[in-house]
Structures are given as structure tokens and as C-alpha cells.
N, C-alpha and C positions, 0 to 999 in steps of 0.2 A: 721970240727967239725960239728955236726948236730945242727941246730937251735931249740931252744927251744920253744914251740908256748906260747905266753903271754896268761894268763887267762883273759878272758873278765870279765870286772867287772859285778857285781851283778845289773841285769837290773830290775827296778821297773816294775810290771805288769801294764799295760795300763789300766786306768780306762774308762769305756764307756761314751762318750760325752753324755751330756743332750740333748736330743731331744726338741726342742722349740714346744710348741702346734700349731697344724695346725691352720693356720688362716681360721677364718670363710669366707664363700663364701658371705655370706649375714648378715649384721649387725654385733654387737660385744657386748660382756658382759664385766662387770668389777664388780669387789667387793667392796663394799662401806665400811667405817669405821666403819658402825654398825654392818659389819658381811653379810649383806644382799647383793644382786645381782640385778644388773640393766642391762636392755637390751636397745639397741639403734639400730636403723635402718633409711637408707635414703628411703622416699618414690619415688613413682612414679615422684612426683612434685619436686624432688631434696631437699626437706627440711628434715632435720635431726632431728629425734624425739625419744623421750625416751619412753617406755613402760608407760602405766598409773598407774601401780604399779611396786614395787619392789618384789624379789622372794627369797624364803628361800634357794634355792640351784642354783648352777650354771646351773645345769641340766634343772630345771624348767624354767629358763631364755632361754636357748637355744631351748626348745621346743616350746616356744611363739614365738620367732624369726622365727622357722620353719613354725609354722602356718600362721605367716604374711607374710613370702615370697610366700607361697601357695595361700594366698587369692590375692597377686598381679600379681602372674602368672596366676591364673584364672580369672582375671579382676574383682574380688569380693571386691578389697580394697575401704574403704572409708575414706575419708580425716576426720580424728577425730575432727579438728578445725570446719568443717563444721557444725556439728549438735549441736555447742554451741548457736546457736540461741534458745531464749527462746520461749516456748509453746505458751505462751501471743503474743508475736510478730507474729511468724508464723501461730497461729490459725486467729488472725485479717487479716493477709495478705490471708490467706487461702479462706476466706468468700468474700473479696472485689475482688479476683481474679476469682469469678465465677458469671459473668454477665447474665446468664440465669436463675438463682434462683427467683423464686417468692419473691414480697416484704415481705409476711408475713413470708415467709422461712427465708429470710435474718434476718428478726426481731427475730425470734425464736431461729436461731443459734447464734445470739448476745447476747441474753438473757443467753442461756445455757454457753456460753463460758464465760461471766462476772460472772454469779451467783454460776456455779458449777465446771468449768475447771480452771479459774484463780486462785480461792483462793488456790487450792493445788498444780498446776503445772505451774500458770503464769509465775514465775521466774525461773523455772526449765530449764535447756539446754536439748533439744530434746532427746540428746545422754546420758541423766542422767535418763530418765524416764523408769523404769523397769517393770517387770511384777508383782512382790509383792507390789509394790507402787500403781499400778493400781488396783489390788485387794483389797488392804486396802481402797483406796479412794472410790470405790463402795461400800463396806461395812459401810464406816462412812455416805455415803449419805442415805442409806437404815436405817442405826440406827438413824438417824436425822428425820426419819419420812417422807423423801421426797418421793413423790409417785413413785410407782414402773415404771410407765408409764414415768415420767420424768427422772428417773434415766435411764432408757433405751435408751431415746433419746441422753441424755449427753453422754452416753458410745458410742453409735453409731457414734456421733459426732467428739470424741476424736480419736476413731478408724479410721474414714474416714481422718482426719486430717495428723494422724502419718502414714497412708498408703500412702498419698501423700509424706510424709517427707521420705518414703522407695524409691518411685520411683524418688524423687529427688537426691537420693543417699546422704541424710543427717544423716540417721540412717539405722542400716543392716537389723534390723527386727522390726516388729510391736509388742510391748509388750501388745498390747488389745488381749488376748488370751482366755478369760474367755468364755467357750461353753453356748450359750443361753441367754448371758447379754445383747443384743441389741434388744431381741425379747419383744415386748409389749404385757403384759396381761391386756388388759383394761377390768374393771369389766362390768359385763353383764347391758347392758342398758335397763331402762324400756321399756315396750310396752303398749301405751293407746289403750282402746278399741274405736269403733266409737262413741259410746255414750259419753265418756270422751273427747274425740276431740270436739264434737259439743257442750259440755258443757263449755269448754274452749273458742270456739268460740262466743257463746252467751253471755258469760262474759267480754270479752275484749270490750274495747270501738269499734262502729262501723266501725272506719276506719282501725282498725285491723283485723276484722272477716275473711276478704278474704286471709289474710297474714296467718293466721292460717291454714285455709283449704287448701291453695296452697302448704303450706309447708309439709302438711301431704300427701295430695293426688297427689301431683306432684312430691314429694320427692326431693324437692330443698333444697339447702343449703341457710344459711343466706346471705352469699354474692351475692348469685345468685338472690335470692328475691330482695334484695336492689338494685340490677342493672337492674331489668328489667325495660325496657321502652314499650311505646305504640306499636311501631312497632313490639314487640316480641309476642304479642297476637293476635292469631287468634282464635276467640270464636265461630265463625261460622265452623271453622273445629275442634273445641276443642284442640287446640295446644298452647304449650308454647314454644318459641324458646329461648335457653341459649346461649348466645355470649359473655357475660362479668359477671364480678363480681365487686361490690363496696366495698372496704375493708378498714377498719380504721388501717392505718399505723403509727406507733409512729414516730413523728418529721415531718411527711407529712400530716398528716390529712386523709380526705376520698379520695381514689383514685381508678379509674376504673384500674382494671387488667385483664388479659387474664383467661379464665375459668381454672381449677386447672390442667388439663390436657387436650391433645388434645380430649380425649373422653368425656370430660367435655362440649365441645362445642354440643349441642344435640337438639333435638326436644322431648319433652315429650307430650304424649298425656293424656289429663286429664278426669276424670269421668264427664259424663252430669250432675251428680249431684251438682258440685259445679259451673257449668257455668254460671247460673243465678247471683249468689253470686258475681261472678266476673264482671260481664255487670253492676250489681248496683254499685260497687265498683269504676269501671272506670268512670262511670257517675257522680258519688259524691266527688271522692278523688284524682283521678290521675291528675298529672301534664299535662298541656296543651302542643300541638305539638306532632310530631312523636316522639321525643326521650325525651318526658316527662316520668318522673319515676312514675311506677304503684304504687309503695307503698312510700308516703310522710310521713314526720311528721306533727306535729300539726302545724307548722310554714311553711309548705308546701316545706321544704326543705329536704334534704336527710334523710334517716332513720339511725339513729346510734345505733348500738346494745347495747352499754352502757347505753344510755338513756332509750331504749326500754325495758331493763331487768328491770332497777331500777324503772321507771314510770308505767309500763304496766304489764310485765310478772309475777313479785314476788307478785304483788297485785292480779292478775288474780287466781294464784294458791292458795293465802289465801282464796278468796272469794269461789271458787271451793272446798275447801278441799282436794285437789290432792295432792299426796305426791311431794316433792322437784324434779322436773324434770328440764333438760335443753331444751331450744328452738330447739336444735338440735335433740332431741329425738322424735319430730315430724317427721323428716326425716326418722329416724331409724323405728318409728311407720309405717309409709308409705311404706317402703321398705318390712317390715315384713308383711303388708296386701296384697301387690303385689304378694308376694311369697304364702300366703296362698290362693290367687286367681289364683294360678296355674302358675304363671310367672315362665320361664326357667331361668337357670343360665345366657344364654345370653341376654334374655329380660331384666333380672335385671340389669344388667351390663350396658345396652345401657339407661335404666330408670335413673341409679344412676349415670351416667357419669365417670364410672371406666373402665380402661382398663385392668384390671387384674379379675381373677376369685374370688380371694382370699376374697376380701370384699363382693362380691355378695353371697359367700358361707355362709359365716357369717351372712349376712341379711336373709339367707332363713330357718333360725329356725321357727319353726311352734309355733302359738298360741296354747294355750290349747284345744280351741274350733278345731282347724284344727287337731289336735293330736287325739282327741276323734273321730272326724269324720273318720280318717284314722284307729283307732283301730276298728270302727264299721264295716267298710267294710273288715278289715281282718277278724273280728268274724264271717261275713257273709259266706266269701269265706271257712273258715276253717269248719263251721258247714255244707256247702253244701258238702266238702269233705268227711266229716266224716258221713254223711247222717243224721244230725240234732241231732247227739247225743252229750251231754256235756261230757266234760273230766271226771265229777265224775261220769256219767252213764256208761262210759267206764271203768273205774277203778273197778266199782263193778261188771262187768259182769266176769264169770269164764273164765280162759284160756282154749281154745280149747283143748290144749294139755294134761290139766289135766283128 
């Protein structure tokens, strides 16, 4: 009897197995109760860290992790905790760690940090300072009528501090990116005539007459004048040797310092016109000894800029009726006179004690008298080339082609 095949029971169709999402090679993401997504990763230091923000979608979180992994592989990863030091703390350390800064520069940086950087950024972590905040800070200073020169100095200091923070791998990039913000646009300083210089010299007390003349015709800074000693003068040769400065430093008083730069250590040849004034001054007012100060105060002590401005300079300007000018404008006047006398850029640099041509080129602008002299010479050349005809005469002559 043939066997009848048993019918197979109805088989349910197999359902495809759910595939588990592939495990990420780097980092991980999870959805928070809020519905947003969080990304976490393990840094090169082995510390597990969350992203600084959550993401609207899972894809956004994964893209962030991919970028973070690329930073690590390229060696560009920065520990986010390292940048949590505040600008105030880091800025103070930045100044202290620069032993070669001149005392006046340290004083200036300290002032700029306290007065203009700390009020806005002092308690902010370095990695919290962003480009828009820097732009708003600069605008706020300018709106508050802080001088453009001071704002430029403050911006340069902030940029320098944050540039070092980038080098120290505390932040990834410098947020100071305002084009031209660090450039100083100083107002044009007044230039005195020689008659006005002598009017001032004749008006001040006799012990300061030579000071006014040497500041002008020697193009010396205040600190260089205050630091001059007997051994620095060679009046037979008509020279002054600049070896040091005497500066007023907050918290330290009067301090002898090196010249402003290596080029500041120089020998200046002075006009014969003022040598007799200097001889009389040395005889009557200079301290004794080889290291005696050339210019001393009424008590025979060192000259102080603040006392001189208050007691002598302000009164002299009132008595002469000259506009309100700074003592430093005498140096500016001397530099301009030297340029008008035909000094080259290199000669101006040596006379001024500058190592770059930039300042020398600024000081080489001409006085009106020099400009007129140049114009007269150009006029003569042009007239000679045109056969003594004026422009009006040439315009009235008929065109030969007509």
C-alpha cells in the first residue's frame, strides 16, 4: 500500500532580524529626555568628555564627533579645560613672564590690562572670548571717547596675550581679527618755528634754557635729557652721547634704564649755535663730578617730568602765548628741522635713535617754508624747460595744427 505524504504544516514567513546600529568607532551619541542629542568622546588624555552643547539631530552630533576625531588625528586637539584660565589671571602672568620689557612698558601694559581689558574680559575664561565680543569691546571703548591711540594699544595687548594662549595650546584661534585695529593714528603734532623755540628758551627759568634748546636741536627725549651726565658731553667736539634714560616708574620712583632700543644708544652732533648756552649751563647748574646730572632741579636733585610740567612748562606756554604743546613736541620740531635741512632717512634714524625707517619717514614731513622752497625750485625747472612761458601764455597760443 502506498504511503501517503503528510502535508507540511503551514509555515509562517520568517521576519528579517533587526540589525543593531553599527557601533561608532569613535565617541558615542545618545538621546536625552528633552529629545536633543548628546555627543561624548574620550580625549587623548583618556578623559571622557561631553560636547560643550547638545544637538537637535543625531546626525549633527555624529558630525561633531567626526570633526573632533579629525582634530585628534591631525594633532590639533586642544584640551577644553586648559582654556578655562581667566584673561585677567593669564594676562598678569603674561606680563610678569617677560623680563626683557622696559619698566615703562611694564607700567603701560599693567595700566592697559587693569583699565581696559579686565573690566570686560577679566573674569572670562580664555576659551570663552569670541570675535563678536572683541568687536563690541573695542566699539564700547571708542564710544566712551577713549583715545584712538589708547584703544589701539589695548587691542594690540589683548591680541598679543591671546596669541601666546594659542601658542600655549590653551585656545584654538585668536579672536582678535579686526583689520587695522592695532594701528595707531596719532594726531599731527605741532612744529614750532626757530623763533618760537627761542621765545620759550628765553621765557623759562635760566636753569632750563639749555634744556629747551638741547631737546629741540639735539632731538632728545625727556628721559634721555634727564639722564645726561657730565661725561656724556663733549662740547669741544660738539657732541652729546646718549647712554641711559632717567624714568619715573610707578612704585619705584626715578630709575636709570637702558635707552629705548639698541639704536637709542647714540652720539648726537649738536649745532654750534647752542654750544655756548650749554657751556654756561654746565658752569652754573650741572651737578659736580663725572656722573653729575647735566639737568638738575631747583633743589639740585634729579629732574621730574611731572614737577617740570606743572611748575615750568605750563607757565612758559602762558607767558609766551604759544598754543598748548607737549615738551616732546620740541623733539618733534628738531626732527622736522633736521629733515628740512636735508637730513636723509638714515641720518634721521641715527639722530632720533630709531632702528626702523617708519618713524623717520613720519618726521621727514616738511615745514611750509621748505615746501615753498621746493615749489620755487620746481617752478624754475618747469619754466626753463618751457622756455620761460607761463601756463597761461601757452594756453593762449594757437595750436600749430589749426
